[in-house]
C-alpha positions as a Python dict, from the first residue, in 0.01 Angstrom:
ca = {
    (1, 'M'): (0, 0, 0),
    (2, 'L'): (-245, -138, -134),
    (3, 'A'): (-371, -127, -520),
    (4, 'C'): (-730, -183, -456),
    (5, 'T'): (-837, 135, -678),
    (6, 'M'): (-735, 375, -1013),
    (7, 'L'): (-376, 457, -909),
    (8, 'A'): (-221, 750, -1113),
    (9, 'L'): (117, 814, -1122),
    (10, 'G'): (11, 1190, -1141),
    (11, 'N'): (-205, 1243, -870),
    (12, 'Y'): (-175, 1023, -571),
    (13, 'S'): (-155, 1012, -208),
    (14, 'S'): (-78, 708, 7),
    (15, 'P'): (-323, 557, 157),
    (16, 'P'): (-472, 620, 525),
    (17, 'N'): (-453, 395, 826),
    (18, 'G'): (-682, 201, 918),
    (19, 'P'): (-1024, 20, 754),
    (20, 'C'): (-991, 283, 478),
    (21, 'D'): (-664, 191, 299),
    (22, 'S'): (-786, 234, -65),
    (23, 'P'): (-529, 527, -218),
    (24, 'V'): (-683, 865, -331),
    (25, 'V'): (-662, 898, -687),
    (26, 'G'): (-701, 1104, -970),
    (27, 'G'): (-848, 1115, -1318),
    (28, 'H'): (-834, 796, -1550),
    (29, 'T'): (-1141, 685, -1682),
    (30, 'G'): (-1074, 599, -2036),
    (31, 'A'): (-1187, 918, -2151),
    (32, 'P'): (-998, 1071, -2458),
    (33, 'G'): (-701, 1236, -2335),
    (34, 'E'): (-622, 973, -2016),
    (35, 'T'): (-572, 597, -1934),
    (36, 'S'): (-837, 399, -1773),
    (37, 'C'): (-753, 191, -1444),
    (38, 'T'): (-507, -17, -1704),
    (39, 'G'): (-197, 273, -1747),
    (40, 'C'): (-97, 151, -1390),
    (41, 'H'): (-267, -153, -1353),
    (42, 'G'): (-228, -332, -1691),
    (43, 'G'): (-453, -585, -1835),
    (44, 'T'): (-728, -538, -2051),
    (45, 'S'): (-1072, -366, -1996),
    (46, 'N'): (-1360, -560, -1928),
    (47, 'T'): (-1188, -879, -1959),
    (48, 'G'): (-1260, -1018, -1651),
    (49, 'P'): (-1593, -1158, -1479),
    (50, 'G'): (-1679, -885, -1334),
    (51, 'S'): (-1933, -596, -1490),
    (52, 'L'): (-1968, -212, -1441),
    (53, 'Q'): (-2316, -47, -1489),
    (54, 'L'): (-2486, 258, -1475),
    (55, 'L'): (-2774, 377, -1414),
    (56, 'L'): (-2946, 681, -1478),
    (57, 'S'): (-3282, 855, -1336),
    (58, 'D'): (-3365, 970, -1687),
    (59, 'T'): (-3336, 614, -1878),
    (60, 'T'): (-3438, 826, -2239),
    (61, 'L'): (-3077, 994, -2203),
    (62, 'R'): (-3140, 1300, -2328),
    (63, 'Y'): (-3091, 1546, -2116),
    (64, 'S'): (-3318, 1973, -2093),
    (65, 'P'): (-3104, 2221, -1997),
    (66, 'G'): (-3038, 2199, -1583),
    (67, 'E'): (-3210, 1866, -1542),
    (68, 'I'): (-2998, 1667, -1288),
    (69, 'F'): (-2990, 1316, -1293),
    (70, 'D'): (-2954, 1069, -1034),
    (71, 'A'): (-2688, 820, -1096),
    (72, 'S'): (-2610, 435, -951),
    (73, 'V'): (-2254, 302, -1024),
    (74, 'I'): (-2313, -63, -958),
    (75, 'M'): (-1986, -305, -981),
    (76, 'R'): (-2044, -694, -959),
    (77, 'Q'): (-1750, -958, -950),
    (78, 'V'): (-1762, -1295, -766),
    (79, 'G'): (-1504, -1335, -440),
    (80, 'R'): (-1367, -977, -405),
    (81, 'D'): (-1410, -745, -126),
    (82, 'K'): (-1256, -423, -341),
    (83, 'F'): (-1407, -200, -554),
    (84, 'G'): (-1333, 113, -698),
    (85, 'F'): (-1460, 419, -971),
    (86, 'V'): (-1409, 705, -1128),
    (87, 'A'): (-1669, 928, -1401),
    (88, 'L'): (-1654, 1205, -1606),
    (89, 'A'): (-1878, 1411, -1852),
    (90, 'L'): (-1703, 1582, -2141),
    (91, 'K'): (-1866, 1745, -2432),
    (92, 'D'): (-1810, 1623, -2735),
    (93, 'V'): (-1680, 1905, -2895),
    (94, 'G'): (-1380, 1966, -2788),
    (95, 'N'): (-1361, 1739, -2501),
    (96, 'T'): (-1422, 1920, -2214),
    (97, 'T'): (-1582, 1877, -1881),
    (98, 'I'): (-1954, 1975, -1845),
    (99, 'G'): (-2251, 1995, -1636),
    (100, 'T'): (-2149, 1995, -1235),
    (101, 'F'): (-2113, 1653, -1030),
    (102, 'S'): (-2282, 1652, -690),
    (103, 'I'): (-2298, 1373, -371),
    (104, 'D'): (-2509, 1280, -100),
    (105, 'D'): (-2211, 1050, 105),
    (106, 'P'): (-1929, 1206, 127),
    (107, 'M'): (-1758, 923, 337),
    (108, 'R'): (-1832, 697, 35),
    (109, 'T'): (-1850, 978, -287),
    (110, 'R'): (-1646, 1270, -357),
    (111, 'T'): (-1574, 1537, -653),
    (112, 'Y'): (-1240, 1669, -717),
    (113, 'S'): (-1095, 1829, -1056),
    (114, 'D'): (-797, 1666, -1213),
    (115, 'G'): (-582, 1953, -1447),
    (116, 'P'): (-920, 2096, -1597),
    (117, 'R'): (-1154, 1834, -1601),
    (118, 'K'): (-1401, 1750, -1269),
    (119, 'Y'): (-1508, 1407, -1159),
    (120, 'V'): (-1664, 1201, -913),
    (121, 'S'): (-1535, 900, -785),
    (122, 'H'): (-1537, 653, -435),
    (123, 'T'): (-1341, 720, -155),
    (124, 'P'): (-1124, 509, 36),
    (125, 'C'): (-1416, 479, 271),
    (126, 'G'): (-1580, 421, -23),
    (127, 'A'): (-1378, 130, -113),
    (128, 'D'): (-1489, -155, 88),
    (129, 'A'): (-1784, -420, -21),
    (130, 'V'): (-1901, -594, 340),
    (131, 'P'): (-2045, -880, 176),
    (132, 'P'): (-1822, -896, -105),
    (133, 'D'): (-1894, -1016, -473),
    (134, 'S'): (-2070, -598, -497),
    (135, 'L'): (-2080, -245, -406),
    (136, 'A'): (-2304, 72, -559),
    (137, 'W'): (-2233, 399, -532),
    (138, 'T'): (-2500, 715, -605),
    (139, 'F'): (-2451, 1051, -699),
    (140, 'H'): (-2593, 1337, -905),
    (141, 'W'): (-2491, 1547, -1233),
    (142, 'K'): (-2666, 1850, -1344),
    (143, 'A'): (-2675, 1937, -1715),
    (144, 'P'): (-2551, 2269, -1849),
    (145, 'P'): (-2741, 2590, -1858),
    (146, 'T'): (-2799, 2557, -2244),
    (147, 'N'): (-2807, 2289, -2501),
    (148, 'V'): (-2441, 2229, -2607),
    (149, 'G'): (-2465, 1909, -2827),
    (150, 'N'): (-2375, 1538, -2745),
    (151, 'I'): (-2192, 1464, -2420),
    (152, 'T'): (-2066, 1165, -2318),
    (153, 'L'): (-2015, 970, -1969),
    (154, 'Y'): (-1707, 785, -1889),
    (155, 'L'): (-1647, 541, -1659),
    (156, 'A'): (-1436, 319, -1501),
    (157, 'G'): (-1386, 88, -1231),
    (158, 'L'): (-1110, -137, -1074),
    (159, 'V'): (-1177, -486, -900),
    (160, 'A'): (-943, -529, -657),
    (161, 'N'): (-768, -907, -517),
    (162, 'H'): (-635, -743, -222),
    (163, 'N'): (-240, -860, -288),
    (164, 'H'): (-112, -545, -233),
    (165, 'A'): (17, -520, -590),
    (166, 'L'): (-34, -376, -975),
    (167, 'S'): (-119, -694, -1094),
    (168, 'G'): (-435, -922, -1086),
    (169, 'D'): (-706, -665, -1095),
    (170, 'D'): (-952, -615, -1336),
    (171, 'T'): (-1046, -310, -1511),
    (172, 'Y'): (-1416, -234, -1669),
    (173, 'T'): (-1529, 94, -1815),
    (174, 'L'): (-1773, 177, -1984),
    (175, 'V'): (-1946, 472, -2217),
    (176, 'V'): (-2305, 645, -2203),
    (177, 'H'): (-2375, 911, -2474),
    (178, 'L'): (-2615, 1245, -2393),
    (179, 'L'): (-2841, 1386, -2699),
    (180, 'P'): (-2987, 1746, -2606),
    (181, 'D'): (-3369, 1664, -2546),
    (182, 'S'): (-3524, 1908, -2759),
    (183, 'M'): (-3924, 1899, -2524),
    (184, 'A'): (-3882, 1964, -2172),
    (185, 'S'): (-4069, 1795, -1921),
    (186, 'A'): (-4233, 1904, -1607),
    (187, 'V'): (-4012, 1627, -1443),
    (188, 'H'): (-3695, 1724, -1594),
    (189, 'T'): (-3738, 2093, -1426),
    (190, 'P'): (-3446, 2096, -1245),
    (191, 'A'): (-3622, 2255, -918),
    (192, 'A'): (-3805, 1929, -912),
    (193, 'H'): (-3517, 1738, -859),
    (194, 'R'): (-3391, 1971, -583),
    (195, 'T'): (-3666, 1938, -335),
    (196, 'L'): (-3613, 1562, -288),
    (197, 'Q'): (-3335, 1455, -2),
    (198, 'I'): (-3358, 1078, 73),
    (199, 'W'): (-3151, 950, 385),
    (200, 'P'): (-2953, 690, 445),
    (201, 'N'): (-2823, 599, 179),
    (202, 'P'): (-2797, 320, 139),
    (203, 'A'): (-3119, 139, 331),
    (204, 'T'): (-3235, -161, 504),
    (205, 'N'): (-3583, -65, 639),
    (206, 'T'): (-3659, 280, 574),
    (207, 'V'): (-3601, 573, 439),
    (208, 'N'): (-3710, 874, 537),
    (209, 'F'): (-3753, 1172, 256),
    (210, 'S'): (-3740, 1563, 293),
    (211, 'V'): (-3950, 1766, 59),
    (212, 'E'): (-3911, 2069, 252),
    (213, 'E'): (-3868, 2287, -79),
    (214, 'I'): (-4234, 2193, -189),
    (215, 'S'): (-4482, 2471, -112),
    (216, 'K'): (-4757, 2407, 96),
    (217, 'A'): (-4970, 2420, -240),
    (218, 'D'): (-4807, 2193, -405),
    (219, 'S'): (-4809, 1918, -155),
    (220, 'A'): (-4690, 1570, -237),
    (221, 'V'): (-4957, 1350, -180),
    (222, 'K'): (-4813, 956, -401),
    (223, 'A'): (-4503, 811, -330),
    (224, 'E'): (-4359, 522, -607),
    (225, 'I'): (-4057, 251, -550),
    (226, 'W'): (-3964, 146, -880),
    (227, 'S'): (-3676, -29, -931),
    (228, 'S'): (-3408, 32, -1194),
    (229, 'D'): (-3491, -202, -1499),
    (230, 'G'): (-3801, 13, -1491),
    (231, 'R'): (-4051, -155, -1287),
    (232, 'L'): (-4343, 7, -1066),
    (233, 'H'): (-4265, -207, -674),
    (234, 'T'): (-4521, 23, -449),
    (235, 'S'): (-4792, 315, -516),
    (236, 'S'): (-4877, 488, -171),
    (237, 'N'): (-5040, 776, -41),
    (238, 'L'): (-4847, 964, 187),
    (239, 'T'): (-4908, 983, 580),
    (240, 'Q'): (-4532, 1033, 699),
    (241, 'N'): (-4202, 1140, 517),
    (242, 'A'): (-4071, 777, 622),
    (243, 'L'): (-4154, 469, 325),
    (244, 'N'): (-4065, 100, 439),
    (245, 'I'): (-3825, -121, 265),
    (246, 'E'): (-3790, -424, 397),
    (247, 'N'): (-4018, -632, 189),
    (248, 'L'): (-3757, -519, -142),
    (249, 'E'): (-3447, -716, -268),
    (250, 'A'): (-3115, -600, -256),
    (251, 'G'): (-3058, -315, -536),
    (252, 'I'): (-3103, 25, -668),
    (253, 'Y'): (-3422, 145, -644),
    (254, 'F'): (-3597, 514, -736),
    (255, 'V'): (-3826, 696, -520),
    (256, 'R'): (-4097, 898, -730),
    (257, 'L'): (-4330, 1204, -559),
    (258, 'K'): (-4568, 1297, -748),
    (259, 'D'): (-4842, 1583, -654),
    (260, 'K'): (-5237, 1551, -625),
    (261, 'A'): (-5250, 1571, -1018),
    (262, 'G'): (-5017, 1369, -1076),
    (263, 'I'): (-4721, 1554, -1202),
    (264, 'V'): (-4360, 1430, -1079),
    (265, 'M'): (-4216, 1686, -810),
    (266, 'G'): (-3943, 1474, -690),
    (267, 'Q'): (-3676, 1181, -772),
    (268, 'A'): (-3370, 1038, -597),
    (269, 'S'): (-3267, 685, -590),
    (270, 'F'): (-3163, 476, -280),
    (271, 'L'): (-2941, 179, -250),
    (272, 'K'): (-3123, -134, -53),
    (273, 'N'): (-2869, -331, 135),
}
């Protein structure tokens, strides 16, 4: 059995046969009341040569009621080809699960419950990095319908050395604080985020998108592609529901659709291979 993900002692199933050989695990984010991956794999978090990064579509880190965040988790470590992550959102008052996780790619990501808490993580097939050195996943988190005060996102990631044991692996943890936003803007409305779906994801040459929930009277006229560090790469008038991304470097990007008035109608993230 390959110890190539966060191995939960109490919620564990044997890895399947075949190429997707990472075990399914429970919640080990390092949040209050639970360990991180070091609970089984040992070592000290964040001492390895790699990194764990979380990118959110709302870079202000302030949430509006019902806002949907597009999230990308990126792990890097040279020479490794097995990566895994798990994430949890807790309300600071009482450390109880808050908000809702959702996914676009059930082959590589999953949502699940471990006791009263709800998580998002990789799947056995979503742990393999080809080529090696890095791996990324995307998911969404929907804020609660009302202001509940401060919220914290807890993440833990594991980079495995593929030695079929619990030794020699590197654990990384990350904590992101979200504050309530008293001033909601048009881009934060959940309706705007629900309108845009992107595929394939990851993508190599072209990304397609669907805007079926947008009425004809409010149809999108412009598409922008932004990098994860806030740089605008392309801005083009829409003639079809597809964008050429051949010239983009590998990484995480956001597609943003705008109407005639320049209002953002939808935003979604994708990974460029």
